[in-house]
ZANUMI-123137 format. One record per residue: residue in one letter; x, y, z of N, C-alpha, C in turn. Coordinates in steps of 0.001 Angstrom, whole numbers, plus 500000, padded with zeros to 6 digits. Layout:
BEGIN
aXYZXYZXYZ ...
END
This chain:
BEGIN
x679448156828652493679241155599651721678998156038650180 x678259157292650179677967157785648956679298158287648258 x680292158786648962681469159288648088682179158098647816 x682108156893648455682930155868647956682124155326646722 x680788155184646662679995154744645437680390155587644332 x680548156897644579680992157748643436682280157369642869 x683095157414643683684442157038643462684621155727642525 x684004154559643018683826153544642296683298153545640915 x682193154313640894681500154568639598682476155323638551 x683289156164638986684166157036638112685483156318637763 x685669155303638754686956154473638605686525153342637331 x685220152811637576684697151962636652684616152506635399 x684281153679635401683732154440633927685185154654633236 x685998155007634170687563155493633437688281154121633092 x688124152946633734688956151571633165687785151130631884 x686677151361631924685981150968630653686321151806629534 x686527153119629502686897153915628370688396153546627981 x689188153310629113690548152957628726690538151552627763 x689639150824628296689696149443627712689205149597626291 x688103150280625960687614150665624604688802151193623769 x689342152135624442690386153048623821691519152143623229 x692130151069624186693136150119623789692427149014622705 x691522148759622918690937147761621729691010148411620396 x690414149525620339690287150259619214691751150466618504 x692658150921619356693880151220619029694456149784618627 x694433148800619172695036147439618672694419147050617498 x693112147249617358692383146818615995692983147532614902 x693300148893615084693856149867613865695237149310613612 x695987149193614812697358148694614441697435147226613835 x696603146513613943696636145310613285696231145463611744 x695293146344611495694810146380610074695952147139609256 x696874147864609993697774148378609232698907147351608994 x699035146381609612700092145412609464699648144555608278 x698291144379608054697739143322606968698459143709605667 x698741142576604931699239142708603449698502143306602626 x698855144242601665697981144887600609697754143960599678 x696515143635599181696293142746597891696221143619596876 x697004143259595791697023144076594235695980143883593609 x695497144774592914694341144623591966694592144080590648 x693770143544589906693632142860588877694292143724587532 x694457144788587573695201145650586580696601145864587011 x697004145317588189698558145481588382699407144527587613 x700422144982587158701319144069586280701617142837586956 x701958142658588317702358141461588902701169140830589056 x699964141186589102698793140199589039698517139552587703 x698918140249586668698857139645585445700083138471585365 x701121139001585709702195137855585687701884136813586477 x701285136814587660701029135732588528700020134689587915 x698979135401587223697777134718586667698461133827585489 x699374134411584765699874133625583661700925132405584344 x701556132657585389702149131492586102701421130753586573 x700310131088587187699367130118587656698734129197586684 x698273129534585610697796128816584555698977127991583927 x700061128410583899701146127146583379701349126203584222 x701489126652585693701394125694586553700423124665586586 x699171124831586302698144123959586175698182123092584886 x698790123612583768699150123022582691700282121906583143 x701199122186583922702223121358584374701683120267585215 x700880120604586193700201119767586966699401118651586423 x698367119280585277697674118117584477698664117246583729 x699821117581583185700780116697582539701225115563583520 x701478116147584691702505115354585437701666114475586356 x700191114362586426699420113387587256699745112024586636 x699913111291587446700297109936587251699318109132586208 x697861109494586575696802108937585539696111110284585221 x696038110412583937695767111413583192694585110867582103 x693817111720581516692844111240580374693627110585579325 x694837110662579244695657109908578261696408108708578603 x696488108795579849697111107314580691695881107052581889 x694875106428581537693790106036582497694166104923583157 x693910104735584521694126103729585234693044102819585240 x693128101403585035691928100559585141692114099683585985 x691268099434587067691347098483588123689994097494588041 x690184096287588262689046095135588717688635095712589800 x687232095632590112686531095742591226685413094954591666 x685549093717592066684423092666592231683978092438590918 x682886092660590200682283092015588950682523093090588070 x683179094218588350683242095420587310684739095907587330 x684926096914586474686212097576586277685930099002586325 x686949099723587083686894101078587184688198101692586531 x687901102734585663688888103668585223688872104793585916 x690215105452586099690316106620587019691466107605586498 x691125108686586554692091109864586441691858111141586967 x693101111764587252693028112957587800693032114234586722 x692357115276587312692595116564586369692234117772587250 x693012118742586792692405120100587514692029120903586441 x690774121407586802690062122253585714690617123759585967 x691194124322584917691544125704584842690255126846585499 x689154126418585158688255127221585664687908127367587341 x688523126276588010688555126378589393689614126987590046 x690415127757589097691708128632589640691147129799590154 x691589130308591337691595131629591817692934132015592226 x693214133398592256694490133968592473694309135042593415 x695353135350594009695472136511594915696981136876595135 x697227138252594789698850138716594856698813139695596199 x699623139590596991699806140497598118701109141121598443 x701210142503598660702509142854599010702598142836600555 x703818142222600736704092141916602247705340142812602775 x705505143000603783706788143848604474707728142643604480 x708447142390603600709886141633603766710745142178602581 x712097142122602967713007142948602356713269141703601022 x713310140397601476713736139316600371712450139148599411 x711338138985600184710150138520599174709108139956599462 x709033140747598622707937141835598750706815141459598151 x706362140311597545705201140019596979705067138581597246 x703945138114597466703463136495597559702311136467596546 x702239135304595961700966134901595217700305133757595914 x698912133818596065698256132746596514697398132010595308 x697753130743595175697048130008594085696144128826594725 x694896128988594207693864128013594747693286127507593557 x692939126103593684692214125456592502691741124085593159 x690924123138592510690418122050592736690916121021591994 x691466119854592518691862118718591914690814117757591803 x690311117171590784689113116157590848689679114762590179 x689053113649590921689408112457590287687974111908589650 x688173111644588467687194111322587519687007109680587509 x685907108885587420685922107364587335684838107234586408 x684952105850585770683900105379585048683847103755585297 x682669103280585452682596101915585628681840101009584637 x682311099935584421681772098919583247682363097520583402 x681633096624582562681839095271582541683284094829581953 x683693095695581240684891095267580689685973096498580457 x687357096296580391688339097288580464687849098119579141 x687547097724578040687225098626576926686353099445576958 x685221099108577748684299099796577839684321100941578911 x685134100976580130685214101892580903686108102932580297 x687065102421579464687945103652578977687147104721578042 x686137104220577571685443105168576654684364105993577504 x684183105753578797683390106376579720682014106162579836 x681149107031579992681285108335580472681989108264582024 x682803109322581995683571109734583298682843110711584255 x682700110333585484682024111261586516682951111627587505 x682907113030587854683831113330589121683329112553590419 x684284111918591170683931111249592118684512111683593524 x685799112519593515686230113220594577686923114497594045 x686816115543595118687564116979594909688317117137595997 x689313117703595815690460118294596841690635119697596609 x690641120733597457690794122062597422692492122205597907 x693176122747596855694352122813597140694787124423597149 x695721124728598069696386126388598304697696126144598094 x698025126835597174699667127022597307700252128582597375 x701339128639597953701782130143598084702966130211597377 x703242131271596450704502131253595869705004132640596264 x706275133003596026707016134369596443707302134819595149 x707435136087595153708077136786593820709550137232594428 x710553136696593780711990136989594075712858137106592791 x713528138200592609714498138339591536713597138502590235 x712357139128590327711564139333589258711132138015588467 x710596136988589302710122135960589057709487135110590051 x708445134440589869707541133769590813707946132387590809 x708231132073592245708941130898592698707948130107593448 
END
């Protein structure tokens, strides 16, 4: 009976060591597959940063309701003025090198869209504000670097 216990202990220890080895090997293999994040001193990082800020300018121009084109709606006894805006200070970017022949790099752009509102008794008073942020939406966009440009 003692021999059987020893054999079972050795078998358990061997299986335990194999499991630990396989788990560590799997973790190392996955770490090698992860995309490489480019530093801020890399030329493509600077290129994507310029692309990102021009994208934010385009978004701010193309919102249906902007600070220059405010929506005014009646709401019970008040009027509400509303517009959308993306603050450039909310922008964060990340550029990664990936293992793809067609798309060697991707750029990840994150920003916050904000809805601003003002309330008042008449349409003229709400247009002058003050406007307060009432809703925020976090947005993530992924772009690819193809043929020497971001798309």
